[in-house]
C-alpha positions, 0 to 999 in steps of 0.5 A: 855584348856580354862583357857589356851586361856584366858591366852593367850587372851591378844595378841588380844587385839590391845590396848596399854596404853596412852600416859600419862601413859607411858610416867608417867612409863617411868618418874618413871623408870628414877627418881627409877634409878637415885635415885639408882645411886645416893645411890650407887655413895654416900655410894663409896664416902664415904666409900673411903674418910674415909680411914685415921683416925689420932688420937693424944692421947698425944702430948708434948715438954719439953724446955732444955735451951733457943735456943733448945727444943724437942717435941714427938707425939703420932699418932693412925692412926685408918683407913683402910689404911697406913698415909703419914705425909711428913711435920710437923709444929710447930708454923709456922715453918716446921721441916725438915727430918734429914736434917743435921740442928739443926731440925729434925723429929726421928720416930718410927713405932709400931704394938702394943697400945703405954700405959701411956705417953710420957717421955722424 
């Protein structure tokens, strides 16, 4: 019983911590929480920004005559989300998506790996 009274004797103590110690405790807690929030936000933003990763393992241009050429590009997306390609520019000239002119883009999407090199 005496031990139990000693455990609860802190309730009878009327003294508290000083202003300097309480201020230091509040500052330490706020800095620790701010640091934790910064780490979480950095981790979330880094993971969101690195979701696409495009690799160009092969690119070729084949000369046909003085007015036309044919090019081929292999793109590999090793990221976690799909990539959207809405424009291809070659030497500063946009190559439109099948607009009926002499320049157009034909593409093929595969789920398997592409072995070898591009052939004309």
